[in-house]
C-alpha positions in Angstrom: -119.4 -165.4 9.3 -119.3 -161.7 9.8 -116.2 -160.0 8.3 -114.1 -157.7 10.4 -115.2 -154.7 8.3 -118.9 -155.6 8.7 -118.3 -155.9 12.5 -116.8 -152.4 12.6 -119.7 -151.0 10.6 -122.2 -152.6 12.9 -120.4 -151.2 16.0 -120.7 -147.7 14.5 -124.3 -148.2 13.7 -124.9 -149.3 17.3 -123.2 -146.1 18.5 -125.5 -144.1 16.3 -128.5 -145.9 17.7 -127.3 -145.2 21.3 -127.1 -141.5 20.4 -130.7 -141.5 19.2 -131.8 -143.3 22.3 -130.1 -140.6 24.4 -131.9 -137.9 22.5 -128.8 -136.9 20.5 -129.1 -136.9 16.7 -126.0 -138.5 15.1 -126.7 -136.4 12.0 -127.8 -133.0 13.4 -128.7 -130.0 11.3 -128.6 -127.3 13.8 -124.9 -126.4 13.8 -124.1 -122.7 14.0 -120.7 -122.1 12.5 -121.0 -118.3 12.6 -118.2 -118.0 15.2 -116.2 -121.0 13.9 -112.5 -120.4 13.3 -110.7 -122.3 10.6 -107.5 -124.1 11.7 -105.4 -122.3 9.2 -106.6 -118.9 10.5 -106.0 -120.0 14.0 -102.4 -120.9 13.3 -101.8 -117.6 11.5 -103.2 -115.8 14.6 -100.6 -117.6 16.7 -97.6 -117.3 14.4 -96.0 -114.7 16.8 -96.0 -117.4 19.5 -93.8 -119.8 17.5 -90.4 -120.6 19.0 -87.2 -120.7 17.0 -86.7 -122.5 14.8 -90.2 -121.9 13.5 -90.1 -124.9 11.3 -90.5 -127.1 14.4 -94.0 -125.7 15.0 -93.4 -125.4 18.7 -95.2 -122.7 20.6 -94.6 -120.6 23.7 -97.3 -121.4 26.3 -97.1 -117.9 27.7 -97.4 -116.2 24.3 -100.4 -118.4 23.3 -102.1 -117.7 26.6 -101.7 -113.9 26.0 -103.0 -114.2 22.5 -106.1 -116.2 23.3 -107.0 -114.6 26.6 -110.0 -116.3 28.1 -112.1 -116.4 24.9 -113.4 -119.8 23.7 -112.4 -121.1 20.3 -114.9 -122.9 18.1 -113.7 -125.4 15.5 -115.5 -128.0 13.3 -114.0 -130.8 11.2 -113.4 -134.5 10.8 -111.7 -136.5 13.6 -108.7 -138.2 11.9 -106.7 -139.5 14.9 -107.3 -140.4 18.6 -105.1 -141.7 21.4 -105.7 -142.3 25.0 -109.0 -143.3 26.6 -110.3 -143.4 30.2 -110.4 -139.9 31.6 -108.3 -138.1 29.0 -107.9 -138.3 25.2 -105.9 -136.5 22.5 -107.7 -136.0 19.3 -106.8 -134.6 15.9 -109.5 -132.6 14.0 -109.0 -131.7 10.4 -110.8 -129.0 8.4 -110.2 -127.8 4.9 -107.3 -125.6 6.1 -105.4 -128.0 8.3 -105.3 -130.1 11.5 -105.4 -129.2 15.2 -104.8 -131.3 18.3 -107.7 -131.4 20.8 -107.2 -132.3 24.4 -110.4 -133.8 26.0 -110.3 -134.2 29.8 -113.1 -135.4 31.9 -112.6 -133.0 34.9 -112.7 -130.1 32.4 -115.6 -131.2 30.3 -117.8 -132.7 33.0 -120.9 -134.5 31.6 -119.9 -133.4 28.0 -117.0 -135.9 28.2 -119.5 -138.8 27.8 -120.0 -137.9 24.2 -116.6 -139.4 23.4 -117.9 -142.9 24.0 -119.9 -142.7 20.8 -117.4 -140.9 18.6 -115.0 -142.6 16.2 -112.3 -141.7 13.8 -113.8 -140.2 10.6 -116.8 -138.7 12.4 -117.4 -135.0 12.0 -117.4 -133.0 15.3 -117.5 -129.5 16.7 -115.3 -128.5 19.6 -115.3 -125.4 21.8 -112.4 -124.8 24.1 -109.4 -122.8 25.1 -106.0 -122.7 23.4 -103.1 -124.2 25.3 -99.6 -125.6 24.6 -98.6 -129.2 25.5 -95.3 -130.1 27.1 -93.9 -130.9 23.6 -94.9 -127.4 22.4 -97.8 -128.4 20.3 -100.7 -125.9 19.8 -103.7 -127.6 21.3 -107.4 -126.8 21.9 -108.5 -127.9 25.4 -112.1 -128.9 24.9 -114.9 -127.6 27.1 -117.7 -129.1 24.9 -117.5 -131.7 22.0 -120.4 -132.7 19.9 -121.0 -135.2 17.1 -122.0 -133.5 13.8 -122.0 -136.5 11.4 -121.5 -140.1 12.1 -119.2 -142.1 9.7 -120.7 -145.5 9.5 -117.7 -146.9 7.6 -114.2 -146.7 9.0 -111.3 -145.1 7.2 -108.4 -147.3 6.1 -105.8 -147.4 8.8 -103.0 -145.0 7.7 -103.9 -146.0 4.1 -103.2 -149.7 4.6 -106.0 -151.8 3.1 -106.8 -149.4 0.3 -103.5 -149.5 -1.7 -105.1 -150.6 -5.0 -104.7 -147.6 -7.3 -108.0 -148.5 -9.1 -109.9 -148.5 -5.8 -108.3 -145.2 -4.8 -109.7 -143.6 -8.0 -113.1 -145.1 -7.5 -113.4 -144.1 -3.9 -111.8 -140.7 -4.2 -113.9 -139.4 -1.3 -111.8 -141.8 0.9 -108.6 -141.1 -0.9 -109.0 -137.4 -0.2 -109.4 -138.0 3.5 -106.8 -140.7 4.0 -104.2 -139.0 1.8 -103.9 -135.2 2.2 -101.4 -135.0 -0.7 -104.2 -136.0 -3.1 -106.3 -133.1 -1.7 -103.4 -130.7 -2.1 -103.0 -131.7 -5.8 -106.7 -131.1 -6.5 -106.5 -127.8 -4.6 -103.6 -126.9 -6.8 -105.7 -127.6 -9.9 -108.3 -125.1 -8.7 -105.6 -122.5 -8.0 -104.1 -122.9 -11.4 -107.5 -122.3 -13.1 -107.8 -119.2 -11.0 -104.3 -118.1 -12.1 -105.1 -118.6 -15.8 -108.3 -116.6 -15.5 -106.4 -113.8 -13.7 -103.8 -113.8 -16.4 -106.3 -113.5 -19.2 -108.7 -111.1 -17.5 -105.9 -108.7 -16.8 -105.2 -108.6 -20.6 -108.8 -107.6 -21.5 -109.9 -111.1 -22.5 -113.6 -111.9 -22.1 -114.7 -115.3 -20.7 -117.5 -116.8 -22.7 -119.4 -120.1 -22.9 -120.1 -121.9 -26.1 -122.2 -125.1 -26.9 -121.1 -128.5 -25.8 -123.7 -130.2 -28.0 -122.6 -129.8 -31.6 -124.5 -130.8 -34.8 -121.1 -131.4 -36.6 -117.7 -132.6 -35.7 -115.3 -129.7 -35.7 -112.5 -127.8 -34.0 -110.1 -130.8 -33.8 -109.3 -134.0 -35.5 -110.8 -136.5 -33.0 -113.4 -139.2 -32.7 -116.5 -137.8 -30.9 -119.1 -139.1 -28.5 -122.5 -139.3 -30.2 -125.8 -138.5 -28.5 -129.4 -137.9 -29.5 -131.9 -135.1 -28.8 -135.3 -136.6 -28.6 -137.6 -133.6 -29.2 -135.7 -132.5 -32.3 -134.9 -136.1 -33.4 -131.4 -134.9 -34.0 -128.0 -136.7 -33.7 -125.5 -134.5 -31.9 -121.9 -134.8 -30.8 -120.3 -133.9 -27.5 -117.8 -131.2 -28.4 -114.2 -132.2 -29.2 -113.2 -128.5 -29.0 -114.9 -125.0 -28.7 -112.7 -123.5 -31.5 -115.2 -122.9 -34.3 -117.7 -121.2 -32.0 -115.1 -119.0 -30.4 -113.9 -117.8 -33.8 -117.5 -117.0 -34.8 -117.3 -114.5 -31.9 -114.3 -112.9 -33.5 -116.4 -112.4 -36.6 -119.0 -110.9 -34.4 -116.7 -108.2 -33.1 -115.2 -109.5 -29.9 -111.4 -109.2 -30.2 -110.2 -111.3 -27.2 -112.3 -114.3 -25.9 -111.5 -117.4 -23.9 -113.3 -120.4 -22.5 -112.4 -122.9 -19.9 -114.6 -125.9 -20.3 -115.1 -129.6 -20.7 -114.3 -131.4 -24.0 -115.0 -135.0 -24.9 -113.0 -137.3 -27.2 -113.9 -140.9 -27.8 -110.3 -142.1 -27.6 -108.1 -144.5 -25.6 -107.4 -144.0 -22.0 -103.8 -143.6 -20.9 -101.6 -141.7 -18.4 -102.1 -138.6 -20.5 -105.6 -139.1 -21.9 -109.0 -139.1 -20.3 -112.1 -139.2 -22.5 -113.5 -136.0 -20.8 -111.0 -133.3 -20.0 -110.7 -129.6 -19.4 -109.5 -127.2 -22.0 -108.5 -123.6 -22.1 -108.9 -122.0 -25.5 -108.4 -118.3 -26.2 -108.5 -116.2 -29.4 -106.8 -112.8 -29.9 -107.6 -110.6 -32.9 -104.8 -108.8 -34.7 -102.1 -111.2 -33.3 -99.9 -114.0 -34.8 -98.6 -117.3 -33.5 -95.4 -115.5 -32.6 -97.4 -113.1 -30.4 -98.8 -116.2 -28.6 -95.4 -117.8 -28.1 -94.3 -114.8 -26.1 -97.5 -114.8 -24.2 -97.4 -118.5 -23.5 -94.0 -118.3 -21.8 -95.2 -115.5 -19.6 -98.4 -117.3 -18.8 -96.7 -120.4 -17.6 -94.3 -118.5 -15.4 -97.1 -116.3 -14.0 -99.4 -119.2 -13.1 -96.6 -121.1 -11.6 -95.7 -118.2 -9.4 -99.4 -117.7 -8.5 -99.6 -121.4 -7.5 -96.7 -121.1 -5.2 -98.0 -117.9 -3.6 -101.5 -119.2 -3.0 -100.3 -122.5 -1.6 -97.9 -120.6 0.8 -100.8 -118.5 2.0 -102.7 -121.7 2.7 -99.9 -123.2 4.7 -99.0 -125.7 1.9 -95.6 -124.2 0.8 -93.8 -127.5 1.6 -95.9 -129.3 -1.1 -95.1 -126.7 -3.7 -91.4 -126.6 -2.9 -91.2 -130.4 -3.1 -92.9 -130.4 -6.5 -90.6 -127.6 -7.8 -87.5 -129.3 -6.5 -88.4 -132.6 -8.3 -88.9 -130.9 -11.7 -86.7 -132.1 -14.5 -87.5 -129.0 -16.7 -87.0 -125.3 -16.2 -89.4 -122.5 -16.9 -87.0 -119.6 -16.1 -84.9 -119.7 -19.4 -86.3 -118.7 -22.8 -88.1 -121.6 -24.5 -86.6 -123.1 -27.6 -88.3 -122.3 -30.9 -87.6 -124.9 -33.5 -89.3 -125.4 -36.9 -90.5 -129.0 -37.4 -88.1 -129.7 -40.3 -85.1 -128.5 -38.2 -86.2 -130.6 -35.3 -86.2 -133.7 -37.5 -82.8 -132.8 -38.9 -81.4 -132.3 -35.4 -82.9 -135.6 -34.3 -81.3 -137.5 -37.2 -77.9 -136.0 -36.4 -78.2 -136.8 -32.7 -79.1 -140.4 -33.6 -76.2 -140.7 -36.0 -78.6 -141.4 -38.8 -77.9 -140.1 -42.4 -79.4 -136.7 -43.0 -80.9 -137.7 -46.4 -83.2 -140.2 -44.6 -85.7 -137.3 -44.2 -86.1 -137.2 -48.0 -86.5 -141.0 -48.3 -89.4 -141.6 -46.0 -91.6 -143.2 -48.7 -89.1 -146.0 -49.1 -89.1 -146.8 -45.4 -92.8 -147.6 -45.6 -92.2 -150.4 -48.0 -91.5 -154.0 -46.9 -93.4 -157.1 -45.7 -96.6 -156.3 -43.8 -97.3 -160.0 -43.0 -95.6 -161.9 -40.2 -93.3 -164.6 -41.5 -92.8 -162.8 -44.9 -89.4 -162.8 -46.4 -87.4 -159.7 -45.4 -86.8 -157.1 -48.1 -83.9 -154.9 -48.8 -85.7 -152.1 -46.9 -85.9 -154.4 -43.8 -82.2 -155.0 -43.9 -81.6 -151.3 -44.3 -83.8 -150.5 -41.3 -81.8 -153.1 -39.2 -78.7 -151.3 -40.3 -80.1 -147.9 -39.3 -81.2 -149.3 -36.0 -77.6 -150.1 -35.3 -76.3 -146.6 -36.0 -76.4 -145.6 -32.3 -77.9 -146.4 -28.9 -80.6 -143.7 -29.6 -81.4 -145.2 -33.0 -82.2 -148.4 -31.2 -84.8 -146.6 -29.1 -86.8 -145.4 -32.1 -90.0 -147.3 -32.7 -89.1 -148.4 -36.3 -92.0 -150.8 -36.7 -94.7 -148.2 -35.9 -92.8 -145.5 -37.8 -93.0 -147.7 -41.0 -96.7 -148.5 -40.3 -97.5 -144.8 -39.9 -95.5 -143.8 -43.1 -97.4 -146.5 -45.0 -100.7 -144.7 -44.2 -99.4 -141.3 -45.3 -100.7 -139.7 -48.5 -98.6 -136.5 -48.7 -95.1 -135.2 -48.0 -96.6 -133.1 -45.2 -98.0 -136.1 -43.5 -94.7 -137.9 -43.8 -92.8 -135.0 -42.3 -95.2 -135.0 -39.4 -94.7 -138.8 -38.8 -90.9 -138.4 -39.1 -91.1 -135.7 -36.4 -93.3 -137.9 -34.1 -90.9 -140.8 -34.2 -87.4 -139.3 -34.7 -87.7 -136.1 -32.7 -90.6 -135.8 -30.3 -89.6 -138.6 -27.9 -86.1 -137.0 -27.6 -86.9 -133.3 -27.2 -86.0 -133.4 -23.6 -82.5 -134.7 -24.6 -81.9 -132.3 -27.5 -83.0 -129.0 -25.8 -81.4 -128.4 -22.4 -81.0 -125.5 -19.9 -77.8 -123.4 -20.1 -76.2 -125.6 -17.4 -77.4 -128.8 -19.0 -79.1 -130.1 -15.9 -82.7 -129.6 -16.9 -84.7 -129.9 -20.1 -85.9 -126.7 -21.8 -89.5 -126.3 -23.1 -89.7 -126.4 -26.9 -92.0 -124.7 -29.3 -92.2 -126.9 -32.3 -93.2 -124.6 -35.2 -94.3 -124.6 -38.8 -96.5 -127.7 -39.1 -97.5 -129.1 -42.6 -100.8 -127.7 -43.7 -102.1 -131.3 -44.3 -102.1 -131.9 -40.5 -103.3 -128.4 -39.6 -106.8 -128.0 -41.2 -107.6 -124.7 -39.3 -104.2 -123.0 -39.4 -103.1 -120.2 -41.7 -100.5 -121.1 -44.4 -97.0 -119.5 -44.1 -96.5 -116.6 -46.5 -93.1 -117.8 -47.5 -93.9 -121.5 -47.8 -97.6 -122.5 -48.3 -96.8 -126.1 -47.6 -96.5 -125.2 -44.0 -98.6 -123.3 -41.5 -98.0 -120.7 -38.8 -98.6 -123.2 -36.0 -96.7 -124.3 -32.9 -97.1 -126.9 -30.2 -95.3 -126.5 -26.9 -93.6 -129.6 -25.4 -92.2 -129.7 -21.9 -89.9 -132.6 -21.2 -91.2 -134.2 -24.4 -94.9 -133.9 -23.4 -97.3 -131.9 -25.4 -98.9 -129.1 -23.4 -100.3 -126.4 -25.8 -101.3 -126.1 -29.5 -101.7 -122.7 -31.2 -101.6 -121.1 -34.6 -102.3 -118.0 -36.7 -105.9 -118.6 -37.7 -107.1 -119.3 -41.2 -109.5 -116.5 -42.1 -109.7 -117.1 -45.9 -113.1 -118.7 -46.4 -112.1 -120.3 -49.7 -109.0 -121.9 -48.3 -111.0 -123.1 -45.3 -113.6 -124.6 -47.5 -111.0 -126.6 -49.4 -109.5 -127.8 -46.1 -112.9 -129.0 -45.0 -113.4 -130.8 -48.3 -110.0 -132.6 -47.8 -111.2 -133.7 -44.4 -114.4 -135.1 -45.9 -112.4 -136.9 -48.5 -110.2 -138.4 -45.8 -113.2 -139.6 -43.9 -114.6 -141.2 -47.0 -111.3 -143.0 -47.3 -111.6 -144.5 -43.9 -109.9 -141.9 -41.7 -111.7 -141.8 -38.3 -110.3 -138.6 -36.7 -111.5 -136.0 -39.2 -113.8 -133.0 -39.2 -117.1 -132.4 -41.0 -117.7 -129.7 -43.6 -119.1 -126.8 -41.6 -121.1 -124.7 -44.0 -122.1 -122.1 -41.4 -118.5 -121.6 -40.3 -117.4 -120.9 -43.9 -120.3 -118.5 -44.2 -119.2 -116.8 -41.0 -115.7 -116.3 -42.5 -117.3 -114.9 -45.6 -118.6 -112.1 -43.4 -115.0 -111.3 -42.5 -112.9 -112.5 -39.6 -109.9 -110.3 -38.5 -106.4 -111.7 -38.6 -106.1 -113.6 -35.3 -104.2 -116.2 -33.4 -105.7 -119.0 -31.2 -104.4 -121.1 -28.4 -105.4 -124.4 -26.7 -104.1 -125.7 -23.4 -105.0 -128.9 -21.6 -105.7 -128.0 -18.0 -105.2 -131.5 -16.8 -101.7 -131.7 -18.3 -100.7 -128.4 -16.9 -101.6 -129.6 -13.4 -99.7 -132.8 -14.0 -96.7 -130.8 -15.2 -96.5 -128.3 -12.3 -97.4 -130.8 -9.5 -95.3 -133.6 -10.8 -98.1 -136.2 -11.1 -97.4 -139.2 -13.4 -101.0 -139.8 -14.5 -103.9 -137.7 -15.6 -106.1 -139.6 -13.2 -104.1 -138.1 -10.3 -105.3 -134.6 -11.2 -108.9 -135.4 -12.0 -111.2 -135.8 -9.0 -113.3 -138.5 -10.7 -111.6 -140.1 -13.7 -113.6 -142.4 -16.0 -113.2 -146.1 -15.0 -114.6 -149.4 -16.1 -117.7 -150.3 -14.0 -117.0 -152.4 -10.9 -117.8 -156.1 -11.3 
């Protein structure tokens, strides 16, 4: 028995066949859009004809008539709505800039009106006609001619009913974009934000460059790579996890400010914040420190946010930006907090009513039964007691904290784990705006050198590095540091990474002989910065999942 969808598809195919029989190609290739007007431009042309209040989008018929004179307007786009049949129909046509109502009337169009019989919602059409205003004040194009430009053989979901499964939406993004204009606005915002980042860096004399995405070694970040093979060279290669080491080679070569916006690939789990392929901005600035970049990062985020709002307003999408901004639970206007990692842990322990000396007893917490059903130890009893210190202490993931501490081999690693479990999940609670209503972005500074293999050690404390990560409402956004340019220190860090890999660690780097050689030729003191573009878009557009800001996220194959 034929399904209802199959019947609709067949009906559309029948219409396409009728078009061909009548000598009209349902997929013509002779459209001339030279005099075509975009809907957005048409509305801007008619802004002076808007009646007060302008937010109602009601137009004065006399003013529109005076503005349009007797010239015909030519629009092209997708038919997204239709009502009324017989001798008159109201249609809605959407192009990339917006939607416009079209009034098709038989006694105005004459023989051209017959083309409506073979046109369905989702078809691409072109319309020529005169501007008018309906009784309700809506700007409308009264059609003189209407032609099919591309037949849609499959119907769109009716007002998004029937395609509510999130997984299906991501798989059929081409339908998602048509049926849900908000999705298209988010992806448009992504493009605008990339433009804004480029404008920010270009205006500061940074040079955009491209570096390899096929790497012979794993480097630039501690992550598991994707492995591929080059047949001609019979060479195993890795899809890059970061462009860092090549960009710093350019500093050695004499460029002082370089950046790259490109794809990176990490063979890791998929979550609301992680996609195996993602877009990264990395930039490097000679004769700068991580403190220089903290100032620059604050300015960058404010500037690109302003740029986003300005461009969306120009495109007639101000309402979307204002809605995103109103829903934000963080502020960008106040100075960002700057907190050393040790201080963040101390503050977190105090806020959770945990004893301050706990930070120096982390090794003890790692001890205890690792097997289910084992007899509890004194440490287990102590952890239960700690858990009861406060409501916040109950929200700490003590089990995974102890598991992570058990795997640590140094004080620096233990400090980092303590930060991840005691402080990071609660940053949005501990650092607030001046009126207390919003969270304040936080630069967590001075990471242990054991977890920062490419960062420069602090002059005053070589156990730490000049590194920061930016967290906005407890979500990591940026990573930056004063670069390590001592070749001997870098070589020893690489050796430590190799030893960790030999000990079973999966997310480690290889020893890069050529990079050490490059440093031996002399790299200027510099600072480097990395930003996940996908997370920035999520942040500024209020999207809960990274899949909502990527046009085609990676998914399991359909069964």
